[in-house]
Structures are given as structure tokens and as C-alpha cells.
N, CA, C and O atoms as CSV, one atom per row, in Angstrom:
chain,resi,resn,atom,element,x,y,z
A,1,MET,N,N,-41.624,-87.348,101.799
A,1,MET,CA,C,-40.552,-86.697,102.492
A,1,MET,C,C,-39.213,-87.359,102.162
A,1,MET,O,O,-38.180,-86.697,102.065
A,2,LEU,N,N,-39.257,-88.667,101.995
A,2,LEU,CA,C,-38.024,-89.384,101.679
A,2,LEU,C,C,-37.414,-88.876,100.376
A,2,LEU,O,O,-36.201,-88.698,100.274
A,3,LEU,N,N,-38.262,-88.648,99.393
A,3,LEU,CA,C,-37.769,-88.144,98.111
A,3,LEU,C,C,-37.145,-86.762,98.287
A,3,LEU,O,O,-36.099,-86.479,97.703
A,4,ALA,N,N,-37.770,-85.907,99.080
A,4,ALA,CA,C,-37.215,-84.579,99.333
A,4,ALA,C,C,-35.865,-84.686,100.031
A,4,ALA,O,O,-34.928,-83.960,99.696
A,5,GLU,N,N,-35.765,-85.590,100.999
A,5,GLU,CA,C,-34.505,-85.775,101.711
A,5,GLU,C,C,-33.404,-86.288,100.782
A,5,GLU,O,O,-32.230,-85.968,100.968
A,6,CYS,N,N,-33.782,-87.076,99.793
A,6,CYS,CA,C,-32.801,-87.610,98.837
A,6,CYS,C,C,-32.172,-86.519,97.979
A,6,CYS,O,O,-31.105,-86.726,97.401
A,7,THR,N,N,-32.816,-85.367,97.891
A,7,THR,CA,C,-32.245,-84.276,97.097
A,7,THR,C,C,-31.030,-83.668,97.770
A,7,THR,O,O,-30.196,-83.042,97.116
A,8,GLY,N,N,-30.930,-83.860,99.115
A,8,GLY,CA,C,-29.824,-83.255,99.842
A,8,GLY,C,C,-29.982,-81.756,100.035
A,8,GLY,O,O,-29.060,-81.089,100.504
A,9,SER,N,N,-31.124,-81.233,99.683
A,9,SER,CA,C,-31.377,-79.797,99.797
A,9,SER,C,C,-32.289,-79.513,100.992
A,9,SER,O,O,-33.439,-79.950,101.027
A,10,GLN,N,N,-31.759,-78.773,101.968
A,10,GLN,CA,C,-32.577,-78.396,103.125
A,10,GLN,C,C,-33.755,-77.531,102.691
A,10,GLN,O,O,-34.824,-77.591,103.298
A,11,PHE,N,N,-33.569,-76.734,101.653
A,11,PHE,CA,C,-34.654,-75.902,101.147
A,11,PHE,C,C,-35.816,-76.772,100.653
A,11,PHE,O,O,-36.971,-76.514,100.992
A,12,VAL,N,N,-35.515,-77.794,99.859
A,12,VAL,CA,C,-36.550,-78.678,99.330
A,12,VAL,C,C,-37.258,-79.407,100.472
A,12,VAL,O,O,-38.484,-79.512,100.476
A,13,VAL,N,N,-36.492,-79.907,101.434
A,13,VAL,CA,C,-37.076,-80.611,102.577
A,13,VAL,C,C,-37.991,-79.684,103.352
A,13,VAL,O,O,-39.123,-80.053,103.667
A,14,ARG,N,N,-37.519,-78.484,103.664
A,14,ARG,CA,C,-38.311,-77.518,104.426
A,14,ARG,C,C,-39.590,-77.126,103.679
A,14,ARG,O,O,-40.659,-77.035,104.284
A,15,GLU,N,N,-39.483,-76.898,102.381
A,15,GLU,CA,C,-40.657,-76.508,101.598
A,15,GLU,C,C,-41.693,-77.635,101.541
A,15,GLU,O,O,-42.894,-77.385,101.643
A,16,LEU,N,N,-41.222,-78.877,101.377
A,16,LEU,CA,C,-42.160,-79.996,101.337
A,16,LEU,C,C,-42.808,-80.209,102.700
A,16,LEU,O,O,-43.999,-80.513,102.775
A,17,GLN,N,N,-42.037,-80.054,103.781
A,17,GLN,CA,C,-42.617,-80.161,105.121
A,17,GLN,C,C,-43.715,-79.120,105.301
A,17,GLN,O,O,-44.773,-79.417,105.855
A,18,GLU,N,N,-43.469,-77.926,104.844
A,18,GLU,CA,C,-44.453,-76.847,104.946
A,18,GLU,C,C,-45.694,-77.170,104.110
A,18,GLU,O,O,-46.820,-76.962,104.560
A,19,LEU,N,N,-45.487,-77.671,102.910
A,19,LEU,CA,C,-46.605,-78.026,102.045
A,19,LEU,C,C,-47.453,-79.131,102.665
A,19,LEU,O,O,-48.680,-79.035,102.695
A,20,VAL,N,N,-46.806,-80.169,103.152
A,20,VAL,CA,C,-47.527,-81.282,103.779
A,20,VAL,C,C,-48.276,-80.789,105.009
A,20,VAL,O,O,-49.432,-81.152,105.225
A,21,SER,N,N,-47.623,-79.970,105.805
A,21,SER,CA,C,-48.248,-79.430,107.004
A,21,SER,C,C,-49.493,-78.618,106.668
A,21,SER,O,O,-50.521,-78.754,107.332
A,22,ARG,N,N,-49.409,-77.792,105.660
A,22,ARG,CA,C,-50.534,-76.925,105.293
A,22,ARG,C,C,-51.680,-77.683,104.622
A,22,ARG,O,O,-52.842,-77.295,104.747
A,23,THR,N,N,-51.356,-78.747,103.923
A,23,THR,CA,C,-52.409,-79.445,103.176
A,23,THR,C,C,-53.024,-80.623,103.925
A,23,THR,O,O,-54.116,-81.065,103.571
A,24,SER,N,N,-52.357,-81.136,104.940
A,24,SER,CA,C,-52.873,-82.307,105.658
A,24,SER,C,C,-54.271,-82.068,106.221
A,24,SER,O,O,-55.143,-82.929,106.108
A,25,MET,N,N,-54.484,-80.907,106.824
A,25,MET,CA,C,-55.806,-80.614,107.393
A,25,MET,C,C,-56.858,-80.507,106.289
A,25,MET,O,O,-57.980,-80.987,106.445
A,26,LEU,N,N,-56.493,-79.883,105.188
A,26,LEU,CA,C,-57.441,-79.768,104.079
A,26,LEU,C,C,-57.817,-81.143,103.544
A,26,LEU,O,O,-58.988,-81.416,103.282
A,27,VAL,N,N,-56.832,-81.995,103.384
A,27,VAL,CA,C,-57.086,-83.344,102.882
A,27,VAL,C,C,-57.968,-84.108,103.869
A,27,VAL,O,O,-58.937,-84.757,103.473
A,28,ALA,N,N,-57.626,-84.027,105.160
A,28,ALA,CA,C,-58.405,-84.743,106.180
A,28,ALA,C,C,-59.848,-84.264,106.229
A,28,ALA,O,O,-60.759,-85.061,106.451
A,29,PHE,N,N,-60.060,-82.987,106.025
A,29,PHE,CA,C,-61.404,-82.448,106.145
A,29,PHE,C,C,-62.216,-82.572,104.861
A,29,PHE,O,O,-63.409,-82.867,104.917
A,30,PHE,N,N,-61.595,-82.353,103.711
A,30,PHE,CA,C,-62.341,-82.297,102.467
A,30,PHE,C,C,-62.329,-83.574,101.639
A,30,PHE,O,O,-63.272,-83.822,100.887
A,31,GLU,N,N,-61.295,-84.383,101.757
A,31,GLU,CA,C,-61.202,-85.559,100.904
A,31,GLU,C,C,-62.178,-86.638,101.371
A,31,GLU,O,O,-62.327,-86.874,102.570
A,32,VAL,N,N,-62.823,-87.272,100.439
A,32,VAL,CA,C,-63.750,-88.353,100.742
A,32,VAL,C,C,-62.958,-89.490,101.386
A,32,VAL,O,O,-61.869,-89.832,100.924
A,33,ALA,N,N,-63.505,-90.075,102.454
A,33,ALA,CA,C,-62.788,-91.099,103.229
A,33,ALA,C,C,-62.278,-92.248,102.363
A,33,ALA,O,O,-61.186,-92.765,102.602
A,34,ALA,N,N,-63.049,-92.647,101.372
A,34,ALA,CA,C,-62.664,-93.785,100.525
A,34,ALA,C,C,-61.431,-93.494,99.679
A,34,ALA,O,O,-60.800,-94.421,99.172
A,35,THR,N,N,-61.080,-92.221,99.520
A,35,THR,CA,C,-59.926,-91.873,98.686
A,35,THR,C,C,-58.854,-91.161,99.496
A,35,THR,O,O,-58.108,-90.344,98.957
A,36,SER,N,N,-58.771,-91.467,100.795
A,36,SER,CA,C,-57.897,-90.689,101.674
A,36,SER,C,C,-56.414,-90.995,101.531
A,36,SER,O,O,-55.603,-90.374,102.219
A,37,GLU,N,N,-56.036,-91.902,100.688
A,37,GLU,CA,C,-54.617,-92.196,100.491
A,37,GLU,C,C,-54.207,-91.894,99.059
A,37,GLU,O,O,-54.961,-92.114,98.111
A,38,CYS,N,N,-52.994,-91.385,98.934
A,38,CYS,CA,C,-52.447,-91.210,97.589
A,38,CYS,C,C,-52.226,-92.600,97.014
A,38,CYS,O,O,-51.808,-93.518,97.719
A,39,ALA,N,N,-52.500,-92.737,95.780
A,39,ALA,CA,C,-52.274,-94.029,95.133
A,39,ALA,C,C,-50.780,-94.321,95.087
A,39,ALA,O,O,-49.984,-93.480,94.668
A,40,CYS,N,N,-50.417,-95.503,95.516
A,40,CYS,CA,C,-48.996,-95.904,95.484
A,40,CYS,C,C,-48.453,-95.818,94.068
A,40,CYS,O,O,-47.279,-95.512,93.862
A,41,GLU,N,N,-49.313,-96.090,93.090
A,41,GLU,CA,C,-48.873,-96.043,91.698
A,41,GLU,C,C,-48.405,-94.641,91.311
A,41,GLU,O,O,-47.487,-94.491,90.504
A,42,GLU,N,N,-49.029,-93.626,91.879
A,42,GLU,CA,C,-48.625,-92.254,91.570
A,42,GLU,C,C,-47.198,-92.019,92.040
A,42,GLU,O,O,-46.377,-91.478,91.300
A,43,HIS,N,N,-46.903,-92.424,93.269
A,43,HIS,CA,C,-45.554,-92.255,93.800
A,43,HIS,C,C,-44.560,-93.137,93.044
A,43,HIS,O,O,-43.434,-92.720,92.774
A,44,GLN,N,N,-44.975,-94.337,92.708
A,44,GLN,CA,C,-44.104,-95.269,91.982
A,44,GLN,C,C,-43.693,-94.678,90.633
A,44,GLN,O,O,-42.526,-94.753,90.249
A,45,GLU,N,N,-44.640,-94.099,89.927
A,45,GLU,CA,C,-44.347,-93.514,88.616
A,45,GLU,C,C,-43.312,-92.398,88.740
A,45,GLU,O,O,-42.414,-92.284,87.905
A,46,ILE,N,N,-43.438,-91.583,89.774
A,46,ILE,CA,C,-42.467,-90.501,89.998
A,46,ILE,C,C,-41.082,-91.089,90.257
A,46,ILE,O,O,-40.096,-90.652,89.663
A,47,LEU,N,N,-41.011,-92.070,91.137
A,47,LEU,CA,C,-39.716,-92.669,91.484
A,47,LEU,C,C,-39.062,-93.376,90.303
A,47,LEU,O,O,-37.850,-93.271,90.111
A,48,VAL,N,N,-39.851,-94.092,89.514
A,48,VAL,CA,C,-39.303,-94.789,88.352
A,48,VAL,C,C,-38.720,-93.777,87.356
A,48,VAL,O,O,-37.617,-93.959,86.841
A,49,ALA,N,N,-39.471,-92.725,87.102
A,49,ALA,CA,C,-38.993,-91.710,86.155
A,49,ALA,C,C,-37.699,-91.073,86.649
A,49,ALA,O,O,-36.766,-90.863,85.874
A,50,LEU,N,N,-37.650,-90.768,87.940
A,50,LEU,CA,C,-36.431,-90.166,88.497
A,50,LEU,C,C,-35.256,-91.137,88.451
A,50,LEU,O,O,-34.139,-90.753,88.104
A,51,SER,N,N,-35.514,-92.397,88.805
A,51,SER,CA,C,-34.421,-93.374,88.810
A,51,SER,C,C,-33.880,-93.622,87.407
A,51,SER,O,O,-32.718,-93.994,87.242
A,52,GLU,N,N,-34.717,-93.417,86.404
A,52,GLU,CA,C,-34.279,-93.586,85.018
A,52,GLU,C,C,-33.711,-92.294,84.437
A,52,GLU,O,O,-33.296,-92.254,83.278
A,53,GLY,N,N,-33.696,-91.237,85.252
A,53,GLY,CA,C,-33.149,-89.966,84.798
A,53,GLY,C,C,-34.035,-89.233,83.818
A,53,GLY,O,O,-33.564,-88.358,83.093
A,54,ASP,N,N,-35.312,-89.576,83.784
A,54,ASP,CA,C,-36.256,-88.954,82.851
A,54,ASP,C,C,-36.984,-87.808,83.552
A,54,ASP,O,O,-38.088,-87.976,84.069
A,55,ALA,N,N,-36.339,-86.638,83.557
A,55,ALA,CA,C,-36.886,-85.478,84.269
A,55,ALA,C,C,-38.242,-85.044,83.726
A,55,ALA,O,O,-39.128,-84.674,84.497
A,56,ALA,N,N,-38.410,-85.086,82.422
A,56,ALA,CA,C,-39.684,-84.661,81.822
A,56,ALA,C,C,-40.825,-85.569,82.289
A,56,ALA,O,O,-41.901,-85.095,82.654
A,57,ARG,N,N,-40.571,-86.879,82.272
A,57,ARG,CA,C,-41.600,-87.828,82.726
A,57,ARG,C,C,-41.861,-87.670,84.223
A,57,ARG,O,O,-43.005,-87.784,84.665
A,58,ALA,N,N,-40.817,-87.412,85.004
A,58,ALA,CA,C,-40.977,-87.209,86.440
A,58,ALA,C,C,-41.834,-85.973,86.710
A,58,ALA,O,O,-42.740,-86.010,87.543
A,59,LEU,N,N,-41.550,-84.890,86.012
A,59,LEU,CA,C,-42.349,-83.673,86.189
A,59,LEU,C,C,-43.804,-83.895,85.796
A,59,LEU,O,O,-44.718,-83.407,86.461
A,60,LYS,N,N,-44.008,-84.632,84.715
A,60,LYS,CA,C,-45.374,-84.940,84.284
A,60,LYS,C,C,-46.080,-85.785,85.345
A,60,LYS,O,O,-47.252,-85.552,85.639
A,61,ALA,N,N,-45.376,-86.765,85.923
A,61,ALA,CA,C,-45.956,-87.630,86.952
A,61,ALA,C,C,-46.264,-86.840,88.223
A,61,ALA,O,O,-47.301,-87.053,88.852
A,62,ILE,N,N,-45.368,-85.931,88.599
A,62,ILE,CA,C,-45.607,-85.087,89.782
A,62,ILE,C,C,-46.829,-84.208,89.549
A,62,ILE,O,O,-47.683,-84.078,90.426
A,63,HIS,N,N,-46.908,-83.615,88.384
A,63,HIS,CA,C,-48.055,-82.758,88.061
A,63,HIS,C,C,-49.354,-83.570,88.098
A,63,HIS,O,O,-50.360,-83.117,88.644
A,64,ALA,N,N,-49.324,-84.752,87.523
A,64,ALA,CA,C,-50.518,-85.609,87.534
A,64,ALA,C,C,-50.898,-85.976,88.968
A,64,ALA,O,O,-52.078,-85.957,89.321
A,65,HIS,N,N,-49.912,-86.307,89.789
A,65,HIS,CA,C,-50.158,-86.664,91.186
A,65,HIS,C,C,-50.830,-85.510,91.932
A,65,HIS,O,O,-51.832,-85.705,92.618
A,66,LEU,N,N,-50.273,-84.319,91.792
A,66,LEU,CA,C,-50.857,-83.160,92.484
A,66,LEU,C,C,-52.252,-82.837,91.949
A,66,LEU,O,O,-53.138,-82.450,92.711
A,67,SER,N,N,-52.443,-82.992,90.661
A,67,SER,CA,C,-53.776,-82.756,90.078
A,67,SER,C,C,-54.794,-83.761,90.597
A,67,SER,O,O,-55.941,-83.405,90.866
A,68,LEU,N,N,-54.376,-85.017,90.739
A,68,LEU,CA,C,-55.283,-86.042,91.260
A,68,LEU,C,C,-55.644,-85.779,92.717
A,68,LEU,O,O,-56.780,-86.014,93.130
A,69,ILE,N,N,-54.677,-85.292,93.497
A,69,ILE,CA,C,-54.981,-84.929,94.889
A,69,ILE,C,C,-56.034,-83.827,94.894
A,69,ILE,O,O,-57.005,-83.886,95.648
A,70,GLU,N,N,-55.832,-82.833,94.055
A,70,GLU,CA,C,-56.787,-81.723,93.976
A,70,GLU,C,C,-58.171,-82.226,93.558
A,70,GLU,O,O,-59.185,-81.777,94.093
A,71,THR,N,N,-58.209,-83.148,92.612
A,71,THR,CA,C,-59.474,-83.705,92.137
A,71,THR,C,C,-60.182,-84.494,93.225
A,71,THR,O,O,-61.408,-84.458,93.328
A,72,ARG,N,N,-59.400,-85.217,94.049
A,72,ARG,CA,C,-60.000,-86.020,95.114
A,72,ARG,C,C,-60.595,-85.188,96.236
A,72,ARG,O,O,-61.417,-85.683,97.008
A,73,LEU,N,N,-60.191,-83.936,96.333
A,73,LEU,CA,C,-60.745,-83.075,97.376
A,73,LEU,C,C,-62.122,-82.585,96.937
A,73,LEU,O,O,-62.266,-81.949,95.893
A,74,THR,N,N,-63.112,-82.886,97.739
A,74,THR,CA,C,-64.488,-82.514,97.408
A,74,THR,C,C,-64.868,-81.242,98.153
A,74,THR,O,O,-64.791,-81.208,99.381
A,75,PRO,N,N,-65.274,-80.204,97.446
A,75,PRO,CA,C,-65.706,-78.991,98.147
A,75,PRO,C,C,-66.817,-79.313,99.138
A,75,PRO,O,O,-67.731,-80.077,98.828
A,76,ARG,N,N,-66.737,-78.737,100.315
A,76,ARG,CA,C,-67.702,-78.993,101.378
A,76,ARG,C,C,-69.127,-78.655,100.938
A,76,ARG,O,O,-70.076,-79.283,101.408
A,77,ALA,N,N,-69.293,-77.701,100.068
A,77,ALA,CA,C,-70.634,-77.303,99.633
A,77,ALA,C,C,-71.364,-78.438,98.934
A,77,ALA,O,O,-72.595,-78.445,98.900
A,78,LEU,N,N,-70.637,-79.393,98.377
A,78,LEU,CA,C,-71.256,-80.496,97.665
A,78,LEU,C,C,-71.639,-81.654,98.581
A,78,LEU,O,O,-72.347,-82.572,98.168
A,79,LEU,N,N,-71.168,-81.606,99.829
A,79,LEU,CA,C,-71.472,-82.667,100.779
A,79,LEU,C,C,-72.719,-82.304,101.581
A,79,LEU,O,O,-73.084,-81.132,101.665
A,80,PRO,N,N,-73.378,-83.315,102.175
A,80,PRO,CA,C,-74.547,-83.018,103.003
A,80,PRO,C,C,-74.177,-82.080,104.150
A,80,PRO,O,O,-73.041,-82.074,104.623
A,81,ALA,N,N,-75.146,-81.298,104.584
A,81,ALA,CA,C,-74.925,-80.358,105.677
A,81,ALA,C,C,-74.481,-81.111,106.934
A,81,ALA,O,O,-74.973,-82.199,107.232
A,82,VAL,N,N,-73.568,-80.520,107.642
A,82,VAL,CA,C,-73.064,-81.120,108.871
A,82,VAL,C,C,-73.751,-80.449,110.046
A,82,VAL,O,O,-73.684,-79.230,110.203
A,83,SER,N,N,-74.410,-81.249,110.867
A,83,SER,CA,C,-75.121,-80.665,111.998
A,83,SER,C,C,-74.177,-80.390,113.159
A,83,SER,O,O,-74.423,-79.477,113.948
A,84,ASP,N,N,-73.102,-81.162,113.280
A,84,ASP,CA,C,-72.160,-80.985,114.372
A,84,ASP,C,C,-70.755,-80.898,113.803
A,84,ASP,O,O,-70.125,-81.918,113.524
A,85,VAL,N,N,-70.268,-79.679,113.633
A,85,VAL,CA,C,-68.972,-79.457,113.014
A,85,VAL,C,C,-67.858,-80.104,113.838
A,85,VAL,O,O,-66.937,-80.694,113.273
A,86,ALA,N,N,-67.931,-80.001,115.159
A,86,ALA,CA,C,-66.907,-80.599,116.011
A,86,ALA,C,C,-66.844,-82.112,115.799
A,86,ALA,O,O,-65.759,-82.686,115.712
A,87,GLN,N,N,-68.007,-82.750,115.717
A,87,GLN,CA,C,-68.048,-84.196,115.493
A,87,GLN,C,C,-67.454,-84.542,114.119
A,87,GLN,O,O,-66.717,-85.518,113.987
A,88,GLU,N,N,-67.772,-83.757,113.125
A,88,GLU,CA,C,-67.241,-84.001,111.783
A,88,GLU,C,C,-65.714,-83.862,111.759
A,88,GLU,O,O,-65.028,-84.657,111.117
A,89,LEU,N,N,-65.189,-82.862,112.451
A,89,LEU,CA,C,-63.742,-82.687,112.523
A,89,LEU,C,C,-63.082,-83.853,113.251
A,89,LEU,O,O,-62.033,-84.332,112.821
A,90,ARG,N,N,-63.685,-84.319,114.354
A,90,ARG,CA,C,-63.132,-85.476,115.066
A,90,ARG,C,C,-63.101,-86.694,114.152
A,90,ARG,O,O,-62.123,-87.442,114.138
A,91,HIS,N,N,-64.170,-86.889,113.393
A,91,HIS,CA,C,-64.242,-88.024,112.467
A,91,HIS,C,C,-63.168,-87.913,111.379
A,91,HIS,O,O,-62.502,-88.897,111.056
A,92,ALA,N,N,-63.005,-86.714,110.819
A,92,ALA,CA,C,-62.021,-86.512,109.757
A,92,ALA,C,C,-60.609,-86.760,110.274
A,92,ALA,O,O,-59.808,-87.399,109.592
A,93,TRP,N,N,-60.295,-86.264,111.466
A,93,TRP,CA,C,-58.966,-86.474,112.029
A,93,TRP,C,C,-58.739,-87.936,112.367
A,93,TRP,O,O,-57.645,-88.461,112.163
A,94,ALA,N,N,-59.773,-88.597,112.885
A,94,ALA,CA,C,-59.630,-90.022,113.205
A,94,ALA,C,C,-59.354,-90.826,111.938
A,94,ALA,O,O,-58.515,-91.727,111.940
A,95,SER,N,N,-60.059,-90.499,110.860
A,95,SER,CA,C,-59.847,-91.199,109.586
A,95,SER,C,C,-58.434,-90.969,109.064
A,95,SER,O,O,-57.776,-91.898,108.594
A,96,ALA,N,N,-57.979,-89.733,109.151
A,96,ALA,CA,C,-56.634,-89.411,108.675
A,96,ALA,C,C,-55.582,-90.114,109.524
A,96,ALA,O,O,-54.596,-90.622,108.991
A,97,ARG,N,N,-55.780,-90.147,110.830
A,97,ARG,CA,C,-54.840,-90.796,111.735
A,97,ARG,C,C,-54.784,-92.296,111.437
A,97,ARG,O,O,-53.701,-92.880,111.396
A,98,GLN,N,N,-55.948,-92.921,111.229
A,98,GLN,CA,C,-55.998,-94.349,110.898
A,98,GLN,C,C,-55.269,-94.620,109.589
A,98,GLN,O,O,-54.529,-95.597,109.473
A,99,SER,N,N,-55.481,-93.758,108.614
A,99,SER,CA,C,-54.830,-93.918,107.318
A,99,SER,C,C,-53.318,-93.848,107.478
A,99,SER,O,O,-52.596,-94.654,106.890
A,100,ASN,N,N,-52.830,-92.891,108.268
A,100,ASN,CA,C,-51.391,-92.756,108.498
A,100,ASN,C,C,-50.842,-93.950,109.261
A,100,ASN,O,O,-49.736,-94.403,108.967
A,101,LEU,N,N,-51.582,-94.474,110.234
A,101,LEU,CA,C,-51.137,-95.637,110.989
A,101,LEU,C,C,-51.017,-96.855,110.087
A,101,LEU,O,O,-50.082,-97.644,110.232
A,102,LYS,N,N,-51.958,-97.017,109.152
A,102,LYS,CA,C,-51.906,-98.143,108.225
A,102,LYS,C,C,-50.656,-98.079,107.374
A,102,LYS,O,O,-50.027,-99.104,107.113
A,103,ARG,N,N,-50.288,-96.883,106.939
A,103,ARG,CA,C,-49.096,-96.716,106.107
A,103,ARG,C,C,-47.842,-97.078,106.903
A,103,ARG,O,O,-46.930,-97.720,106.382
A,104,VAL,N,N,-47.805,-96.657,108.175
A,104,VAL,CA,C,-46.624,-96.883,108.997
A,104,VAL,C,C,-46.501,-98.345,109.391
A,104,VAL,O,O,-45.386,-98.849,109.523
A,105,ARG,N,N,-47.622,-99.041,109.583
A,105,ARG,CA,C,-47.613,-100.409,110.079
A,105,ARG,C,C,-47.571,-101.464,108.989
A,105,ARG,O,O,-47.780,-102.640,109.288
A,106,LYS,N,N,-47.314,-101.105,107.754
A,106,LYS,CA,C,-47.249,-102.097,106.689
A,106,LYS,C,C,-46.142,-103.101,107.004
A,106,LYS,O,O,-45.020,-102.702,107.317
A,107,PRO,N,N,-46.442,-104.407,106.927
A,107,PRO,CA,C,-45.432,-105.416,107.238
A,107,PRO,C,C,-44.300,-105.412,106.220
A,107,PRO,O,O,-44.494,-105.098,105.046
A,108,ALA,N,N,-43.131,-105.763,106.694
A,108,ALA,CA,C,-41.970,-105.864,105.794
A,108,ALA,C,C,-42.160,-107.067,104.872
A,108,ALA,O,O,-42.654,-108.115,105.288
A,109,ARG,N,N,-41.767,-106.898,103.639
A,109,ARG,CA,C,-41.877,-107.988,102.667
A,109,ARG,C,C,-40.697,-108.922,102.812
A,109,ARG,O,O,-39.578,-108.481,103.072
A,110,SER,N,N,-40.943,-110.229,102.645
A,110,SER,CA,C,-39.857,-111.208,102.773
A,110,SER,C,C,-39.182,-111.420,101.448
A,110,SER,O,O,-38.242,-112.210,101.353
């Protein structure tokens, strides 16, 4: 979201908010718990390319990042059958919430 806000475009911010909103549930439900976070390196590569003014490299990094997110999402049909869907949803949301809390609570570097 920070990158979208840096564009100064309300359209870009609104579209990214909508995208994140629509995909968060899918990620929480379908993504394997061990891969529930975007790799920091993916975001770093995008930021470095943008800061260096290399639009082509930035676009390539963004495309790779989105492709990796798609790859990390495992179709439910490939996972073991869930006997209690409500319990599975509670577990998925709890995992996603924990992941988000970890990101927010990262200590400041000295």
C-alpha cells in the first residue's frame, strides 16, 4: 500500500486496496500456511528497480511477484478433505491474522 500511496494517485491507491481486499481471503484460505507471507526479497526487488528508475525491471519484478503469489496458492482439491469447513476457515483466518501481526510488530532496527 505504501508504494501505491507514493504514486500520489488516488486511483492507484483505490485499485490496490480493492485488489488486496479481494485477494486476502483467497490467500488466507488457499495458501499453504508455511508460505503465507510474500517474500521480502520480492518487494525489495520492485523497490530497488523503481528507485533506480528502471521501469522495465520493475514491471518484470511485479509480474514475477504476482506469479509467485499465484503459484503459492494451492487449489483446495489438492488438499486433504476438510471435515469441518467452519473450523478450517477459523484456522485460516487465525493464521493470516498472526502473519499480519508479525509484520506489524517487527522491531525497529538500530
